C-alpha positions as CSV (number, residue, x, y, z in Angstrom):
1,M,-19.0,-10.4,11.4
2,P,-17.0,-7.4,12.2
3,L,-17.6,-4.2,10.3
4,V,-14.4,-2.2,10.4
5,R,-14.0,1.5,9.8
6,I,-10.5,2.7,9.2
7,D,-9.8,6.4,9.4
8,L,-6.3,7.7,8.3
9,I,-4.5,10.7,7.2
10,R,-4.5,11.3,3.4
11,G,-1.2,10.7,1.7
12,R,-0.6,6.9,2.0
13,S,0.0,4.9,-1.1
14,P,-2.8,2.6,-2.4
15,E,-0.4,-0.3,-1.6
16,N,0.1,0.9,2.0
17,I,-3.7,1.3,2.5
18,K,-4.2,-2.2,1.2
19,A,-1.5,-3.5,3.6
20,I,-3.2,-1.8,6.5
21,A,-6.6,-3.2,5.7
22,A,-5.0,-6.7,5.1
23,A,-3.2,-6.5,8.5
24,I,-6.5,-5.6,10.3
25,Q,-8.3,-8.5,8.5
26,Q,-5.6,-11.0,9.4
27,S,-5.7,-9.9,13.0
28,L,-9.5,-10.5,13.1
29,I,-9.1,-13.9,11.5
30,D,-6.3,-14.9,13.9
31,V,-7.8,-13.7,17.1
32,L,-11.6,-13.7,16.6
33,K,-11.5,-16.7,14.3
34,I,-13.8,-15.1,11.7
35,P,-14.0,-16.6,8.2
36,E,-11.6,-15.1,5.6
37,R,-14.4,-13.8,3.4
38,D,-16.1,-12.2,6.4
39,R,-14.7,-8.9,5.4
40,F,-16.4,-5.5,5.6
41,H,-14.1,-2.5,5.7
42,V,-14.9,1.2,5.1
43,I,-11.7,3.2,4.6
44,T,-11.8,7.0,4.9
45,Q,-8.9,9.3,4.3
46,H,-8.8,12.7,5.9
47,D,-6.7,15.9,5.6
48,P,-4.3,16.3,8.5
49,D,-6.5,18.9,10.2
50,E,-9.5,16.6,10.1
51,I,-8.3,14.0,12.7
52,I,-7.4,15.2,16.1
53,A,-6.1,12.3,18.2
54,L,-4.1,13.3,21.3
55,D,-2.8,11.0,24.0
56,A,-5.7,11.1,26.6
57,G,-3.1,12.4,29.1
58,L,-0.9,9.3,28.8
59,G,2.2,11.3,28.0
60,F,3.2,10.1,24.5
61,Q,3.3,11.9,21.1
62,R,1.6,10.7,17.9
63,S,3.3,11.6,14.7
64,G,0.3,13.6,13.5
65,T,0.5,12.4,9.9
66,G,0.5,8.6,10.6
67,T,-2.6,8.4,12.8
68,V,-4.8,5.4,12.1
69,I,-8.1,5.0,13.9
70,V,-9.7,1.5,13.8
71,H,-13.4,1.1,14.8
72,I,-14.5,-2.5,15.1
73,F,-18.2,-3.2,15.3
74,T,-19.0,-6.8,16.1
75,Q,-21.2,-9.3,18.0
76,R,-21.0,-9.2,21.8
77,G,-19.7,-12.1,23.7
78,R,-15.9,-11.8,23.7
79,G,-14.1,-11.3,27.0
80,T,-11.6,-8.7,28.0
81,E,-8.7,-11.1,27.5
82,D,-9.8,-11.7,23.8
83,K,-10.1,-8.0,23.2
84,Q,-6.7,-7.2,24.7
85,H,-5.2,-10.0,22.6
86,L,-6.8,-8.4,19.5
87,Y,-5.4,-5.0,20.4
88,R,-1.9,-6.4,20.7
89,T,-2.2,-8.4,17.5
90,L,-3.5,-5.4,15.6
91,A,-0.6,-3.3,16.8
92,A,1.9,-6.0,15.8
93,Q,0.3,-6.6,12.4
94,L,0.0,-2.9,11.7
95,A,3.6,-2.3,12.6
96,E,4.5,-4.6,9.8
97,A,2.4,-2.3,7.5
98,G,4.3,0.7,8.7
99,V,1.9,2.0,11.4
100,D,3.7,3.1,14.6
101,G,2.0,1.8,17.7
102,K,1.7,5.4,19.1
103,D,-0.3,6.3,16.0
104,L,-2.8,3.5,16.4
105,F,-6.2,4.2,18.1
106,I,-8.7,1.3,18.4
107,S,-12.3,1.5,19.3
108,Y,-14.4,-1.7,19.8
109,F,-18.2,-1.7,19.8
110,E,-20.4,-4.7,20.5
111,N,-24.0,-5.4,19.6
112,G,-26.3,-8.4,19.0
113,P,-27.6,-10.6,16.1
114,D,-30.7,-8.4,15.6
115,D,-28.5,-5.4,14.8
116,W,-27.2,-6.7,11.5
117,S,-28.7,-6.9,8.0
118,F,-26.4,-8.0,5.1
119,A,-28.8,-7.5,2.2
120,D,-32.4,-7.2,1.2
121,G,-33.5,-5.6,4.5
122,R,-33.4,-8.9,6.3
123,A,-31.8,-9.8,9.6
124,Q,-29.9,-12.9,8.5
125,Y,-28.7,-13.9,12.0
126,V,-32.2,-13.6,13.4
127,E,-33.8,-15.5,10.4
128,G,-31.2,-18.3,10.7
129,D,-29.4,-17.7,7.4
130,L,-26.2,-17.2,9.4
131,P,-25.0,-18.8,12.6
132,V,-24.7,-16.4,15.5
133,P,-21.0,-16.2,16.5
134,G,-20.3,-17.9,19.8
135,R,-23.5,-20.0,19.9
């Protein structure tokens, strides 16, 4: 059950924003094997001066207006190889949606089953309403 926050520079068409979200979802399905309807995205558009994303000293240039930051919050338990596969898949899928790889920043956060409530103030993983991924 990933929760995905997508931050991008304002000015993309609604169709392009949908394509970006769809590419991210498809990457999660392909790599993490999540169900298709396991989709929770929060998309926030920012003015160009509201996202500062340099290169961390790696020596490349971002376009400035095409920056897309993807935060993935999900259950712990996936290894480094799976995460790297996800990052590569995200870059490839997002390239098809018009996002240059240099403009992509991915942040991946892990937590446990007791850190999620989908409705009614209940922890559905803990209470057994949902299977805990990887178990």
